[in-house]
N, C-alpha and C positions, 0 to 999 in steps of 0.2 A: 622860356630859358630851355626847359626840357625838349620843346619842340626842335629848337635850334641845335640842341646836343644830339638829338636823335637824327637830324637831318645830316650833321656832319659826320656821325658814326656811319650812316648809310652811304655817303659819299666816299667815306675812306674805304669801306668794303669794296665798293665799285671800283675804286682806283687800283686797289691791290689787286683784285681779280683781273682787272684789264691789263695792268703791267704783266702779270704772271702770264696771262694768255698770250700777250705780245712777246715776251721772252721766249716762251715754248714754241710759238711759231718761228721766231727768228732762228732758233736753233736748229730747225728743220730745214737747214739749208747746207749743200755741200760747197765749201770755199777753199780754193787751192792756196795752200801755204807751201813754202819751200820743203822739199822732201827731206825727212830725218833719216840719215843714214846709219843712225844708231838705234833705230826702231824698225820693226817689220812685222809682216803677216806670218804666223805659223801656218795657216792654211786658209784658203779661200775656194769655196767650191759652189758650183751649181749643178744640180742633177734633176734630170727628168726620167721618170719611170711610170709603170702602170701602177695605178692605186687598186686597193681591193674593190671591186665593183660587182654590181648586181646584173641580172639579165636585161634589166630596164634602164640602167644607169652606169655607163662607162666613164671611167674617170682617169685624168693624167694627174700623177704626183710632181709637184714643183717644189723642190728643196734649195734653200740657198743658206750656207753656213759659212762663217769666217770666224777667225780667232787671231788676235795679235799677241806678241810675245809679253805684254804686260797690259793692265788696264789703263786706259787712256781718258783724257777729259771728255772727249766725245767719240763715240763709234757710230757709224751708219752704213747701212748697205742699201742699194737700190738694184731692183732687177725687173727686166722687160722680158715678156714672152710673146713671141709671134707664131702664128699658125698659116703655114702656106704664105708667108709674107705678110700677114694682117695682123696688126696687134690686138692681142687677147687678153693681157693683164699687165699691170704694173704692181709691184709691192716695193715698199720702202719702210725701214725701220731704223730708229735711232734710239740710243740709251747713253746716258752719262756714266762715267767712272767704271767702265767695264772693259773686258777684253773680247767678249763673245757675242755674236749676233746670230740668232737662227729664225728662219722663217719657213713655213710650210703652208702649202696651198693645194687644192684639188680643183681641177677644171675639166668641164664636161668634154668628152671626145665625141665628135660627129664625123663620120665618113674617114676617109683615107687622108692622113695629115703629116705634113712635115713641120715638126715642132722645133722652134729655136730659141734659146733664152741665153742672155747676156747679162752679167751683174757687174756692178761697180761697188768695191768694199773699201771703206774709207774710215781713217782714224786721224783725229785732231789732238795734238800734244801741246800742252802749255808749260812754259819754263818761266823761271823769275825773269823780272824785267820785261814783262809783256813780249817775251819771244814766243811765237807759235809756230810749230812746224806740223807737217802732216805725213801720213803713210797711205798708200794706195795700192789697189790690186784689181785686176779683173779676172773673171772666169765665165765659162760659157758650157752650154751641152746642147746636144742636137739629138732628137729622137724621131724615128718614123713609126706611126700607128697605122695599123690596118685592119679592117674587119674581115674575118675568116668566112668560109663558107657555112660555118656553123653559127655565124653571127657573134662569134667570140671576138675579142680584140687582142691582137698580137702586136710586138713591138720589136724594133731591131734599130742598132745604130750603123752596123755594117751589114749588107745582104749577106745570107747564107745559102741562098738556092737561087733558082731562075726567076721564081715568082717574085722574091723579094728584090732581086735586081731589077726586073720590069717595073716594078712600083716604085722604087727609089728614083729610076730613070724618069719615070712619068711625072712624079711629084716635084722633082727638081727642075724638070723642063717647064712644067706649069707655073710653078713659083717664079722662076727666072723670068719667064715672058711676061708675067704679070707685072714684076717689078721693074723691068727695062722699060716697059710701056709707061709705067707711072713716072718713073725718074726722067724720062724723056720730055714727058708734060710738064714736071717741075723745070727742066733746063730750059725748054721753050718759053715758059712763062717768065722767068727771069732773064732770059736772053744770056744764057751761059754757054760756052764753048767747052765741050767736055774734053777736048784735046789739050786744053791749057791746064788741066789739073790731073792729080793722081786721084782716083775715086776709091773709097770703100764704103760697102754697107756697113751699118751700125752692127750688125749681127756677126761681122768678120773683124770687129775691132780688137777682140780679146787677142789676137794672134800676134798683135804688137805688144803684148806683155813683156815678151823677151825679144823682140825684133824692131829694128829701127823703120821709121818712116823713111820713104825714099829722100836721100840728101840731107838726113839730119842723124845726130848721134843718138845713142840710147837714152842719154841724160836729157837731151833736147826732146826727144819722142816722149819721156816720161813727164815733162813740164807741159808739153801740148796737150797730152792726154788728160792730165789733171784739170788745166783749165778748160778742156772740152767739156768734160763731165759736170763742171761747175755750170758752164753756160746750158748745157742739156737738161739738167736737173731744173734750172730755174724755168726756161723756156719751152721744155717739151714734156718733162715728167709731171711736174706739178699741175700745169692745165690739163693734161690728160688724165691725171688722177682725179682731178676735180670734176671731170665729166664722165667718170667711169660708170656711174649709174645710167647715163644716158650716151653709151658710146656710139661715136660716128667712125666711119671706115678710116683707118689710118695704116699706113705701111711702113716697112723698114725704111727710116731716114738715110739718106745718101750723104756721105762725108766727102767734101772735095778738098784737096790740099794743093793750093796753087803752086805750080812748078817753078815759079820766081821766089817761092818761100816767103811770101808777103802776108798772106792771109790763109784761113781755113774757114770753108762755108758749110754748113750743113742745111740741106734741103729736106722738108717735110710737109705732109699735109695733117691739120688738126683741125676738127671741128669744121670741116668743109672748106677750110681755107689754106691756100698754098703759104708756106712760111720759109724764111731764109734767114739763118742764124748766121752772123759774120764774126770771126775772132781773129783779131790783128795778132800776127805772130811776132814773137820778140826777136829784136836783132841780136842774135846770140853772138 
């Protein structure tokens, strides 16, 4: 009898732990719900700066911060960092019953680099009668880092002299050439005609925080963006994060919006495989 009771106790503990683990995993998902016009973000920021470095170790500081106007059932931020168009890091954090998310990270700097980071700030609000709404915001930052003649690292957002102007021009050119070649490979692989779409690099998506997609209203754009990040989180962020200890080369994804307004497509490479994420657009 004692053996049976002991076995039942162990099974109960395993079940509780398993359920808890599953619930925690399930909450780490961004889900689009109708946007709540009575709630908002006070701030949402992504910032790239030089960190305190040593002679042998140069570091970039990557900060993500957001705050809503009240504590919500769930808060979550996700941020992606690219160096010369190549994925260098993904950070995601979620908390229950809070208004603030803060993340800080340092990344090694090697050679002259164009750094680009984009973040999605998200909140989930639960009301009585199983009504769920959400709030969202995007932020981004861009920084150029360069090694000086004295082997020190300098940084700038906008060039202030001829040297910085030439560096910016070169890094922009090299990054653009690399990405255009990669995106053309993806388009050819999936047999897509770029002329049938409006195209947006993922790192440029934050400009549509206050700007409409071509042919859409601001309200429609907000819904499309919320649903886009839901798909990106599940199909790009999570798989890339799971493979972060063994990173494979991945570039800035390309977003394609069908000019007929029927679907949105995201093209990207992950773990050596070309991927196509399709999002059917609502009939507004």
